[in-house]
C-alpha positions, 0 to 999 in steps of 0.5 A: 531516516536511514534504512537501518534505523527504520528496520530496527524499529518496525517503521511503516516503511519496513513493509519493503523488508517485512521478512527481516523485521516482524512479519506478524506485526505487519500482518496485523497492520494490514488486517487493521487497515482492511477492517476499516470501511474506508479501505474496503470502499476504495479497494472495491472502487479499484476492482471496479476500475479494472473492469474485469469479468468471468474468465479474465486473467488478473494480477495483484502486485504486492498482494500481502496476505492475499485478501485482495487477490482472493476478491479478484479471484471471485470476480473472474470466477472459476474460468478465470485466474487471479495471481498475487505477486509479492516479494515477501516469503512471510506474506505469501505464506500467510496468503496461502494459509488463508486462501489457497484451499478456498480458491483453486483459480488463485495463485501466489508467486514470489518476486519483486514488483520490478521483475514480475514472473509472468510473460508479457501481455498475460493479464486482462488487468493488473493492480497494486495497492499501497505498494509502489510507496515501498518500491525503490524504482516506482516507474520501473515497477509500473513499466513492468505492470504495463509489460505483463498486461494485454493491449487494451488492458487496464492498470490500476494503482492506489497509493497513500499521499504519505507526506499529506497524512495528518494528526490533530495534536496541539503540538503542531511542529512536533506532530509534523516532524513525527509524521515526516519521519514515518513518511520518509521511512518509506522508499518513495513517500511522494509516489502518490503525487508522481503516479499520474505523470508516470502513467502518461510517461509509460505510454498508458492512455485514458489516464484518470486520477481519483482522490479519496480522503478519510478522517479517522476518529479511532486512535487505536486503529491509527496507532496500530497502522502508523506505530507512533511509539516506534517512530518516536523511539527512533527519533529520540534515539537518533537525537531528532526529537527531545525526550520532553517533546516526546512526552508532551506529544504522547500526553496530548495523544492520550488526553485526546484518546481519553476525551474522544477528541482524536482526529487523523486523516489521509488521502489515497491517490487512485490512478487508472490507465489503459495499455494502447491496443497497438502497444505490445511488449 
């Protein structure tokens, strides 16, 4: 899937270009995800893995609407500081609107993940959630996270296994093609599978990999996140899917919605590592 094709149809992968697409749509997708118990649960787990407390300085890379950064601000208290980094002007505007007034120990900074606007050894812990999938240089972004975290600090990254997402539909071959188109609209659909070894390659120690899987039965939530219509429209327009194949798939999707037989799933890879005390950037 070309970047131009993805951009013109609001693909999931266009989170990397949200300011040039439809920011309100992507804010809505984030809110849909954050309303699901699975997302809330694994996010809390990533916060716990950061092992932060009152007075700590923490960072959230690719903070989006700032909800997670606001949670971190609560964990470090008034004596601490939480910084949310994001490349998107629209996302940071939404984050400021939602959280700036309620959290004086929360700051938002516009910059790409590969070039964080922060001094080396600045933070006690740093995290990124569903971000490196959309970054061209996954390893480079991780190296930058390591640079700004203090020796002894923890780095926590969670990413969806985009190529492992599944939807139960009788038209299996068509479903696989649709899900692959959605996955490959992202810059690095295989980023989750690379994380564990990236953490080791950048010199982090005590590296752990945790998998968290979910099965979802609400077709509306899944559709709100993945936007099947956008994917299928693009595929039909480019000749990668026939109109009759699209009709078959949608008919099955709607039948499963009507009879409450919809099922879809995904797996999140969570990786945590520690910057060696002897390592200073």
